[in-house]
C-alpha positions in Angstrom: -207.4 -30.5 -95.0 -207.8 -26.8 -95.9 -208.3 -26.3 -99.6 -206.3 -24.0 -101.8 -207.7 -21.1 -103.8 -206.4 -22.9 -106.9 -208.3 -24.6 -109.7 -210.1 -27.7 -108.4 -207.9 -27.9 -105.3 -204.9 -29.5 -107.2 -202.7 -28.9 -104.2 -204.2 -29.5 -100.7 -202.5 -27.7 -97.8 -202.7 -29.0 -94.2 -201.6 -26.5 -91.6 -200.1 -28.2 -88.6 -198.8 -26.4 -85.5 -195.2 -26.1 -86.8 -195.3 -27.4 -90.3 -197.1 -27.6 -93.6 -198.2 -30.6 -95.5 -198.6 -30.2 -99.2 -200.6 -32.9 -100.9 -200.6 -33.2 -104.7 -204.2 -33.8 -105.6 -204.8 -35.0 -109.1 -205.0 -38.8 -108.4 -206.7 -39.7 -111.6 -203.8 -38.1 -113.5 -201.3 -39.8 -111.1 -200.7 -36.2 -109.8 -199.0 -35.1 -113.0 -197.9 -31.5 -112.5 -200.3 -29.1 -114.2 -199.5 -25.4 -114.7 -201.8 -24.6 -111.8 -200.0 -27.0 -109.5 -196.6 -25.7 -110.4 -197.8 -22.1 -109.8 -199.4 -23.0 -106.5 -196.4 -25.0 -105.2 -194.0 -22.2 -106.1 -196.3 -19.7 -104.3 -196.5 -22.0 -101.2 -192.8 -22.7 -100.9 -192.0 -18.9 -101.2 -194.7 -18.0 -98.6 -193.5 -20.7 -96.1 -189.9 -19.6 -96.6 -190.7 -16.2 -95.1 -193.1 -17.5 -92.4 -191.2 -18.1 -89.1 -194.0 -20.3 -87.7 -193.3 -22.9 -90.4 -190.4 -25.2 -89.3 -190.6 -27.9 -92.0 -192.6 -29.0 -95.0 -194.0 -32.4 -95.9 -194.8 -33.1 -99.5 -196.8 -36.2 -100.6 -199.2 -37.4 -103.2 -202.9 -38.5 -103.1 -203.6 -42.0 -104.4 -201.2 -44.5 -105.9 -198.7 -42.0 -107.2 -196.5 -39.3 -105.6 -196.2 -37.6 -109.0 -195.9 -39.2 -112.4 -194.2 -36.1 -113.9 -195.0 -32.9 -115.6 -198.2 -32.5 -117.6 -196.4 -32.6 -120.9 -199.7 -33.3 -122.9 -200.6 -29.6 -122.3 -197.2 -28.5 -123.5 -197.5 -30.5 -126.7 -200.9 -28.9 -127.4 -199.2 -25.5 -127.1 -196.5 -26.5 -129.6 -199.0 -27.9 -132.0 -200.9 -24.6 -131.9 -197.7 -22.9 -132.9 -197.0 -21.4 -129.5 -193.8 -23.1 -128.2 -193.2 -20.1 -125.8 -196.3 -20.9 -123.9 -195.1 -24.4 -123.3 -191.6 -23.2 -122.4 -193.0 -20.8 -119.8 -194.4 -23.9 -118.0 -190.8 -25.2 -117.8 -189.5 -21.8 -116.7 -191.9 -21.8 -113.7 -191.2 -25.5 -112.9 -187.4 -25.0 -113.0 -187.7 -21.9 -110.8 -189.6 -24.1 -108.3 -186.9 -26.8 -108.5 -184.3 -24.2 -107.7 -186.3 -22.8 -104.7 -186.6 -26.4 -103.4 -182.9 -27.1 -103.9 -181.9 -24.0 -102.0 -184.5 -24.1 -99.3 -183.5 -23.2 -95.7 -186.2 -25.3 -94.1 -186.2 -29.1 -94.1 -188.5 -30.7 -96.7 -189.6 -34.3 -96.1 -190.9 -35.9 -99.3 -192.9 -39.1 -99.0 -192.3 -41.0 -102.2 -194.9 -43.6 -102.0 -196.0 -44.9 -105.4 -194.9 -43.5 -108.8 -192.1 -40.9 -108.9 -191.2 -39.9 -112.4 -189.8 -36.8 -114.2 -191.2 -33.7 -112.7 -192.2 -35.7 -109.6 -188.4 -36.1 -108.9 -188.0 -32.3 -109.4 -190.5 -31.7 -106.5 -188.7 -34.1 -104.2 -185.1 -35.1 -105.0 -183.8 -31.6 -104.5 -185.2 -31.5 -101.0 -183.4 -32.6 -97.8 -185.2 -35.8 -96.9 -186.7 -38.3 -99.4 -188.6 -41.3 -98.0 -189.1 -44.3 -100.2 -191.5 -47.1 -99.4 -192.2 -50.7 -100.6 -194.6 -49.1 -103.1 -192.1 -46.6 -104.6 -191.4 -46.7 -108.4 -188.9 -44.2 -109.7 -188.0 -43.5 -113.4 -186.7 -40.7 -115.7 -188.4 -41.9 -118.9 -187.8 -38.8 -121.0 -185.6 -40.3 -123.7 -188.6 -42.6 -124.7 -190.6 -39.4 -125.1 -188.1 -37.5 -127.2 -187.2 -35.2 -124.3 -184.2 -35.5 -121.8 -184.0 -35.8 -118.0 -184.7 -32.2 -117.0 -185.9 -30.5 -113.7 -182.2 -30.4 -112.6 -181.7 -34.1 -113.2 -178.3 -33.5 -114.8 -177.3 -32.3 -111.3 -178.6 -35.2 -109.2 -178.2 -38.1 -111.8 -174.5 -37.2 -112.3 -174.0 -37.5 -108.5 -175.2 -41.0 -108.2 -172.6 -43.7 -107.6 -170.3 -44.3 -110.5 -172.2 -44.0 -113.8 -175.5 -45.3 -112.4 -177.0 -41.8 -113.3 -176.2 -42.2 -116.9 -177.8 -45.7 -116.9 -181.0 -44.4 -115.2 -181.2 -41.3 -117.3 -180.5 -42.9 -120.7 -182.5 -46.1 -120.4 -185.5 -44.9 -118.3 -184.9 -47.9 -116.0 -187.4 -48.3 -113.2 -186.1 -48.4 -109.7 -188.0 -49.7 -106.6 -187.7 -48.1 -103.1 -184.8 -50.3 -102.1 -182.8 -49.3 -105.2 -183.7 -45.6 -104.6 -182.2 -45.9 -101.1 -179.1 -47.8 -102.3 -178.2 -45.3 -105.0 -179.0 -42.2 -102.9 -182.2 -40.9 -104.6 -183.9 -41.6 -101.3 -182.4 -40.8 -97.9 -184.6 -43.3 -95.9 -186.9 -46.3 -96.4 -190.1 -46.5 -94.3 -192.9 -49.1 -94.7 -196.0 -47.3 -95.9 -198.1 -48.5 -93.0 -195.8 -46.5 -90.6 -196.0 -43.2 -92.5 -199.0 -41.8 -90.5 -197.1 -42.4 -87.3 -194.0 -40.8 -88.7 -195.9 -37.7 -89.8 -197.3 -37.4 -86.2 -193.9 -37.8 -84.7 -192.5 -35.0 -86.9 -195.3 -32.6 -86.0 -195.0 -33.5 -82.3 -191.2 -32.8 -82.4 -191.9 -29.2 -83.4 -188.3 -28.7 -84.8 -186.6 -27.3 -87.8 -183.3 -28.9 -86.9 -182.3 -31.4 -89.6 -180.5 -33.6 -87.1 -183.7 -33.9 -85.0 -185.8 -34.6 -88.1 -183.3 -37.2 -89.4 -183.2 -38.9 -86.0 -187.1 -39.2 -86.0 -187.2 -40.6 -89.5 -184.5 -43.1 -88.7 -186.6 -44.4 -85.8 -189.2 -45.5 -88.4 -186.7 -46.6 -91.1 -184.9 -49.8 -92.0 -182.6 -50.8 -94.8 -184.5 -53.2 -97.2 -182.8 -55.9 -99.2 -182.1 -55.4 -102.9 -183.8 -57.9 -105.1 -181.6 -60.5 -106.6 -182.1 -59.1 -110.1 -181.6 -55.5 -109.1 -179.7 -53.2 -111.6 -177.8 -51.9 -108.7 -176.1 -55.3 -108.4 -174.8 -54.7 -111.9 -172.9 -51.5 -111.0 -169.6 -53.0 -112.2 -170.9 -53.6 -115.8 -172.8 -50.3 -115.7 -169.6 -48.4 -114.8 -167.6 -50.3 -117.4 -170.1 -49.5 -120.2 -171.9 -46.2 -119.3 -168.6 -44.4 -118.6 -167.9 -44.4 -122.4 -167.6 -41.1 -124.2 -170.5 -41.5 -126.7 -173.8 -43.3 -126.9 -172.4 -45.4 -129.8 -169.5 -46.4 -127.5 -171.9 -47.3 -124.7 -174.0 -49.5 -126.9 -170.9 -51.1 -128.4 -169.5 -51.9 -124.9 -172.8 -53.5 -123.8 -173.0 -55.5 -127.0 -169.4 -56.7 -126.5 -170.3 -57.9 -122.9 -173.4 -59.8 -124.1 -171.5 -61.3 -127.1 -169.1 -62.9 -124.6 -171.9 -64.2 -122.4 -175.7 -64.3 -122.8 -177.3 -61.9 -120.4 -181.0 -61.0 -120.5 -180.6 -57.9 -118.4 -177.9 -56.4 -120.7 -179.9 -57.4 -123.8 -183.0 -55.5 -122.4 -180.8 -52.5 -121.6 -179.5 -52.4 -125.2 -183.1 -52.6 -126.4 -184.2 -49.7 -124.2 -181.4 -47.6 -125.7 -182.3 -48.6 -129.3 -186.0 -47.8 -128.8 -185.3 -44.3 -127.4 -185.0 -41.1 -129.5 -181.5 -40.9 -130.9 -181.3 -37.1 -130.5 -182.6 -37.4 -127.0 -179.9 -39.9 -126.1 -177.2 -37.7 -127.5 -178.3 -34.5 -125.7 -179.1 -36.4 -122.4 -175.6 -37.9 -122.2 -173.9 -34.6 -122.8 -176.3 -32.9 -120.3 -175.5 -35.4 -117.5 -171.8 -35.2 -118.2 -171.8 -31.4 -118.0 -173.9 -31.6 -114.9 -171.0 -33.4 -113.1 -169.1 -30.2 -113.1 -171.9 -27.7 -112.5 -174.1 -26.6 -109.5 -177.8 -26.9 -109.5 -178.4 -23.3 -110.8 -176.1 -23.7 -113.8 -177.7 -27.1 -114.6 -181.2 -25.6 -114.6 -180.2 -22.6 -116.7 -178.6 -25.0 -119.3 -181.5 -27.4 -119.2 -184.0 -24.5 -119.8 -182.1 -23.6 -123.0 -182.2 -27.3 -124.0 -186.0 -27.5 -123.3 -186.6 -24.4 -125.4 -184.8 -25.9 -128.3 -186.9 -29.1 -127.9 -190.1 -27.0 -127.9 -189.0 -25.1 -131.0 -188.3 -28.3 -132.9 -185.8 -26.8 -135.2 -183.4 -29.7 -135.1 -185.9 -32.5 -134.3 -189.6 -32.8 -133.6 -189.1 -36.0 -131.6 -190.8 -34.6 -128.5 -194.1 -34.2 -130.2 -193.8 -37.6 -132.0 -192.8 -39.3 -128.7 -195.8 -37.9 -126.9 -198.0 -39.0 -129.8 -196.7 -42.6 -129.7 -196.6 -43.0 -125.9 -199.3 -40.7 -124.4 -201.9 -39.9 -127.2 -202.2 -42.7 -129.8 -200.4 -45.2 -127.5 -199.1 -47.3 -130.4 -195.7 -47.2 -128.8 -194.1 -47.0 -132.2 -192.5 -43.5 -132.6 -191.0 -42.5 -135.9 -187.8 -40.7 -134.7 -186.2 -38.1 -137.0 -183.2 -38.3 -137.2 -183.8 -42.0 -137.1 -180.3 -43.2 -136.3 -177.4 -42.0 -134.1 -175.0 -41.8 -137.0 -177.2 -39.2 -138.7 -176.7 -36.8 -135.8 -173.8 -34.4 -136.1 -172.0 -32.6 -133.3 -173.3 -29.3 -134.6 -176.9 -30.6 -134.2 -176.2 -31.5 -130.6 -174.5 -28.2 -130.0 -177.6 -26.2 -131.0 -179.5 -27.6 -128.0 -176.9 -26.1 -125.6 -176.8 -22.6 -127.3 -178.7 -19.5 -126.4 -182.1 -19.3 -128.0 -181.8 -17.1 -131.1 -184.9 -15.0 -130.5 -184.8 -11.3 -129.6 -187.8 -11.5 -127.2 -186.6 -14.6 -125.4 -184.7 -14.7 -122.1 -182.6 -17.3 -120.4 -183.8 -18.7 -117.1 -183.3 -16.1 -114.3 -183.1 -17.7 -110.9 -184.2 -16.0 -107.7 -181.5 -14.8 -105.3 -181.8 -16.7 -102.0 -179.9 -15.3 -99.0 -179.1 -17.1 -95.7 -178.8 -20.5 -97.3 -177.8 -23.4 -95.2 -174.4 -25.0 -95.8 -175.9 -28.1 -97.5 -177.7 -25.8 -100.0 -174.6 -23.6 -100.7 -172.7 -26.7 -101.6 -175.1 -27.3 -104.5 -174.7 -23.9 -106.1 
């Protein structure tokens, strides 16, 4: 593999006759997206977009993870040093990359073997083809960190069947490869031992036609069975409860179901919600609901405003506290503030969705991308 000119080769690039393979290369950090990686990936996607010799792109991760998310530890350090803008600039660049991927003309094949969380979903789910394996583990765990599902998640979560996206985004539920395929987060399921043969077949085909690429992937794919205890089998109760208007209503609906009949899965779902940051739950639900009616560009612009308010910490400092409890001290005992849902007013939630009141600060400006394919135009 040819190395990059980036710091410690955090993204490896393999040049094949008609395609490019980008390998995320921070295996010890589960390929968490550093600022260097985001910059490099954005640069690579933009360069390949203009290169007529590149017909498709494969993205994968080295080691046991595809990508465990954004490197939020570095962002928290910036906030603690009184420089929220530095942390926010990381998200500005990341969200720009998400938009470039979502509106890309050339087919992207993401091989989602291992852990796919947070920012890892942003590098992959917006692309055309997403291949899950028996090793895949997907989650959007942001509400447990005092954040919210970002990277355009309000766009793709809100488009999962029924209210499954609300369930995944609010609880941080973990999904395996079969569940990713069933709900549409993945487009195909391929056993990991067959992935090298699939890569070779894609290179040999020498095509940028999505129909040709899809046909090749399907030759290696099969539909796995969902486990008996899969959350996807509970879509009826998820739709019944997670369609409610507020977090309080969702929890009350779940508690009513479990009061009528003991159910360990519902009990653990309630516990996940009660452990999460109350302000994160409130803004996450509103974000996903707004995402149902918005294209990917509007979702990312809104989410960038939200993330800036999280960085500033003027309503709540739960992001710093959540990272302390989960990532740094690892006591898993965050002290949320506000500590209860009933202490959060509509005005507090509204502030996360407002323009940042800072004369020097700009909203997210997305690049203009001409000659978009029809599937990408539908996202705008």
